[in-house]
C-alpha positions in Angstrom: 3.2 0.7 -24.2 6.3 2.7 -23.3 6.7 4.4 -19.9 6.1 7.8 -21.6 2.9 6.4 -23.2 1.6 5.3 -19.8 2.4 8.6 -18.2 0.6 10.5 -20.9 -2.4 8.2 -20.6 -2.6 8.8 -16.8 -2.4 12.6 -17.3 -5.1 12.5 -20.0 -7.4 10.5 -17.6 -6.7 13.0 -14.8 -7.6 15.9 -17.2 -10.8 14.2 -18.4 -9.5 14.0 -21.9 -9.8 10.2 -22.1 -13.2 8.9 -21.4 -12.6 5.2 -22.1 -9.5 3.2 -21.4 -8.5 -0.4 -20.5 -8.1 -0.9 -16.8 -8.3 -3.5 -14.0 -10.7 -3.5 -11.1 -13.7 -1.2 -10.7 -14.4 1.0 -13.7 -14.7 4.4 -12.1 -15.8 6.2 -8.9 -19.5 5.9 -9.3 -22.0 8.4 -8.0 -23.6 5.6 -6.0 -20.4 5.4 -3.9 -21.0 9.0 -2.9 -24.6 8.3 -2.0 -23.6 5.2 0.0 -21.0 7.3 1.9 -23.6 9.9 2.8 -26.1 7.3 4.0 -23.4 5.6 6.1 -22.3 8.9 7.6 -25.8 9.9 8.6 -26.6 6.4 9.8 -23.6 6.2 12.1 -24.4 9.7 13.5 -28.0 8.7 14.3 -26.8 5.5 16.0 -24.2 7.4 18.0 -21.3 5.3 16.5 -19.6 7.9 14.4 -17.2 9.1 17.1 -16.2 5.6 18.0 -15.5 4.7 14.4 -13.4 7.9 13.9 -11.4 7.1 17.0 -10.7 3.6 15.7 -9.1 5.1 12.6 -6.5 6.8 14.9 -5.6 3.7 16.9 -3.3 1.6 14.6 -1.8 -1.7 15.6 1.7 -2.8 14.7 1.8 -6.0 12.7 5.0 -7.9 12.5 5.3 -10.2 9.5 8.2 -12.5 8.6 8.9 -13.8 5.1 11.2 -16.7 4.1 13.0 -16.9 0.7 15.6 -19.4 -0.5 16.8 -16.9 -3.2 17.2 -13.9 -0.8 20.9 -12.8 -0.8 22.7 -13.5 2.4 23.3 -9.8 3.1 19.6 -9.2 3.3 18.8 -11.9 5.9 17.1 -9.9 8.6 16.3 -6.9 6.3 13.5 -4.9 7.8 10.8 -3.0 5.9 8.2 -0.5 7.2 5.1 -0.9 5.1 2.5 1.8 5.1 -0.5 2.0 2.8 -3.6 4.1 2.2 -2.6 7.0 4.5 -5.4 9.3 3.2 -3.4 11.7 5.3 -6.0 14.5 5.1 -8.9 12.4 6.3 -8.7 13.6 9.9 -7.0 16.7 11.3 -4.7 14.8 13.8 -3.9 11.8 11.7 -0.4 12.9 10.6 0.7 13.9 14.1 -0.7 10.6 15.5 1.1 8.5 12.9 4.4 10.4 13.3 4.3 9.8 17.0 4.1 6.1 16.4 6.6 5.9 13.6 9.4 8.0 15.0 10.6 5.3 17.4 10.7 2.7 14.7 14.1 2.1 13.0 14.1 0.0 9.8 16.2 -0.6 6.7 13.6 0.4 4.2 10.2 2.2 4.1 7.6 1.6 1.4 4.2 3.2 0.9 1.7 1.6 -1.4 -0.5 4.5 -2.5 -3.5 6.6 -1.7 -1.9 9.5 0.0 -5.0 11.8 -0.2 -8.6 11.3 1.0 -10.4 12.8 -1.9 -9.9 12.0 -5.6 -9.8 15.6 -6.9 -9.0 19.1 -5.8 -5.9 20.7 -4.3 -3.2 18.6 -2.7 -1.6 21.3 -0.6 -3.0 20.0 2.7 -1.8 16.5 1.7 1.7 17.8 1.0 2.0 19.7 4.3 0.9 16.7 6.3 3.0 14.2 4.3 6.1 16.3 4.8 5.5 16.3 8.5 5.0 12.6 8.6 8.0 11.7 6.4 10.3 13.7 8.6 9.6 11.2 11.4 10.4 8.1 9.4 13.9 6.5 9.9 14.8 4.2 7.0 18.5 3.6 6.2 17.9 2.6 2.5 15.3 5.3 1.9 11.6 5.8 1.4 9.9 4.6 -1.7 6.3 4.4 -2.9 3.7 4.0 -5.7 0.6 6.0 -6.6 -2.9 4.8 -5.8 -6.3 5.5 -7.3 -6.8 8.6 -5.2 -3.5 10.2 -6.2 -2.4 12.4 -9.0 0.8 12.4 -11.1 1.9 15.8 -9.9 2.6 14.2 -6.5 5.7 12.4 -7.9 7.9 15.6 -8.2 6.6 17.1 -5.0 7.2 14.0 -2.9 10.7 13.6 -4.3 11.7 16.9 -2.7 10.4 15.5 0.6 12.6 12.3 0.3 9.8 10.0 -0.9 10.7 8.5 -4.3 7.7 7.3 -6.2 8.3 4.4 -8.7 6.1 4.6 -11.8 6.6 1.4 -13.7 10.3 1.4 -12.9 12.8 -0.3 -10.7 16.1 0.2 -8.9 18.7 -1.8 -7.1 19.2 -1.7 -3.3 22.8 -2.6 -2.4 23.9 -4.1 0.9 27.3 -5.5 1.7 28.2 -6.1 -1.9 24.9 -7.8 -2.8 21.6 -6.4 -3.9 17.9 -6.9 -4.3 15.7 -5.0 -6.7 12.7 -2.8 -5.8 10.1 -2.2 -8.5 6.9 -0.2 -8.4 4.0 0.1 -10.8 1.4 2.8 -11.4 -2.2 2.3 -10.2 -3.9 -0.7 -11.8 -7.2 -0.3 -10.1 -8.7 2.9 -11.5 -6.2 4.2 -14.1 -5.1 0.9 -15.5 -1.6 2.3 -16.1 0.4 -0.5 -14.4 2.9 -2.5 -16.4 4.8 -5.1 -14.4 6.9 -6.3 -17.3 8.0 -2.7 -18.0 8.8 -2.1 -14.3 11.0 -5.2 -14.2 12.6 -4.8 -17.7 16.0 -3.8 -16.3 16.0 -6.4 -13.5 18.2 -9.5 -13.9 16.1 -12.6 -14.2 17.5 -14.4 -11.2 17.5 -11.3 -8.9 15.3 -11.1 -5.9 12.4 -8.8 -6.8 10.3 -6.8 -4.4 7.2 -5.3 -6.1 5.1 -2.4 -4.9 1.5 -2.2 -6.2 -1.4 -0.2 -4.8 -3.9 -3.1 -5.1 -3.6 -6.9 -4.9 -5.6 -7.3 -8.2 -2.6 -8.0 -10.5 -1.2 -10.9 -8.4 -1.2 -13.2 -11.4 0.8 -10.8 -13.6 3.3 -10.4 -10.8 3.8 -14.1 -10.5 4.2 -14.6 -14.2 6.8 -11.8 -14.2 8.8 -13.5 -11.5 8.2 -11.2 -8.5 9.2 -12.7 -5.2 7.4 -10.4 -2.7 4.3 -8.3 -3.6 3.3 -5.6 -1.2 0.1 -3.7 -1.6 -3.0 -2.2 0.1 -6.1 -0.4 -1.3 -8.7 -2.7 0.2 -8.5 -1.3 3.8 -9.3 -4.9 4.8 -12.9 -4.0 4.3 -12.6 -1.0 6.7 -16.0 -1.9 8.2 -16.3 -5.6 9.0 -18.9 -7.7 10.7 -18.0 -10.2 13.5 -17.6 -13.7 12.2 -18.5 -12.5 8.7 -15.7 -10.1 7.7 -15.7 -7.3 5.2 -18.9 -5.9 3.8 -17.1 -4.7 0.7 -13.4 -5.0 -0.4 -13.3 -2.6 -3.5 -11.2 -5.1 -5.3 -11.9 -7.6 -8.1 -10.0 -10.5 -6.7 -10.6 -13.4 -4.4 -11.0 -12.5 -0.7 -7.9 -14.4 0.3 -5.9 -11.6 -1.3 -7.6 -8.6 0.3 -5.9 -8.6 3.7 -2.8 -10.1 5.3 -0.4 -12.6 3.8 -1.1 -14.7 0.8 0.7 -16.7 -2.0 0.1 -17.2 -5.7 2.5 -19.6 -7.4 6.0 -18.6 -6.3 5.1 -15.0 -5.3 4.5 -14.3 -1.7 2.3 -11.3 -0.9 1.0 -9.1 1.8 -2.0 -6.8 1.7 -1.8 -4.1 4.3 -5.3 -3.0 5.6 -4.1 0.6 5.6 -3.2 3.4 8.1 -6.4 5.4 7.6 -9.8 5.2 6.1 -11.6 6.2 2.9 -15.1 7.4 2.0 -16.2 7.9 5.6 -13.3 8.1 8.0 -14.4 5.3 10.3 -13.4 1.8 11.0 -15.1 -1.1 12.8 -13.7 -4.5 13.6 -10.8 -3.7 11.3 -8.1 -1.6 13.0 -5.6 0.3 10.8 -2.1 -1.1 10.8 1.6 -0.3 10.6 3.4 -3.2 8.9 6.8 -4.2 10.1 8.2 -6.9 7.7 11.4 -8.9 8.1 13.0 -10.9 5.3 14.8 -14.1 6.0 17.2 -16.0 3.8 16.4 -19.4 5.4 13.3 -21.1 4.1 10.5 -22.3 6.3 11.3 -25.5 8.1 10.4 -28.6 6.2 9.2 -30.5 9.2 5.7 -29.1 8.8 6.2 -26.0 10.9 4.9 -22.9 9.3 6.6 -19.5 9.0 5.6 -17.1 11.8 2.3 -15.4 10.9 1.7 -11.7 11.6 0.6 -10.8 15.1 -1.1 -7.8 16.5 0.6 -5.6 19.1 -0.6 -2.8 21.3 -0.4 0.6 19.7 3.0 2.2 20.2 3.1 4.9 22.9 
């Protein structure tokens, strides 16, 4: 399909004109999800745990992650990326203010957002726009702010976000220059609900040997990305489970992929990936044993030592003041 075909497909799905379509992941937002959310909300209220879960949503940790690549251009050694995902910015009244306070002291080369800007999947986006504009004004990223759409988002967001300085990549790519060298940043449309992602189309204009950073809402197309030659795959969507049990982990991940891909760093073939657990919450705005996160990624030219030492893993930090 062409880019225009995929855009038309997404718009028809949003308008309810296309009832059946090919897609990855879960087929649709089932009514049983709404019932599950209602039961969870009432259950937490009865147990007196709801306020604690809501408070957990507003207490993100900063995770620092380092990646090593032998094909990263020298000029990008030490390149820093702020990775935010699943903002669901209208989930709680103070969320945008809280995140902006934490982000405005962070200075990076690039900021990327991997989808799900709004809490609901339908209705007006005005509240989302107001809060996103406030949040984006507090982000300092020298090379700009870029993102992709998630399964909660609508295509109308693309133009509105552009006016705010957030450039949404819809199955397309661009070069990021630095000291006479460059890497390529590509983003695909949501593969989880809409099934409108096309990695090959997004990378069509990228030189074969170039370093490729791919933004996707969900980890579910990791095999496609590896086959297309992506070097780094950044995503979110799973919320890391959002509600986890001690020693057991996520109750549900909302992604049709092995659990090793649903949170933190992973690798598939030559592509390295990171699944951000998200800045907020979905369904019911609570979290347990799975704090929201702000990702701070550093790229390195030098490969991991061959002596058996492993690259530094991500580490939790105290929330920024």
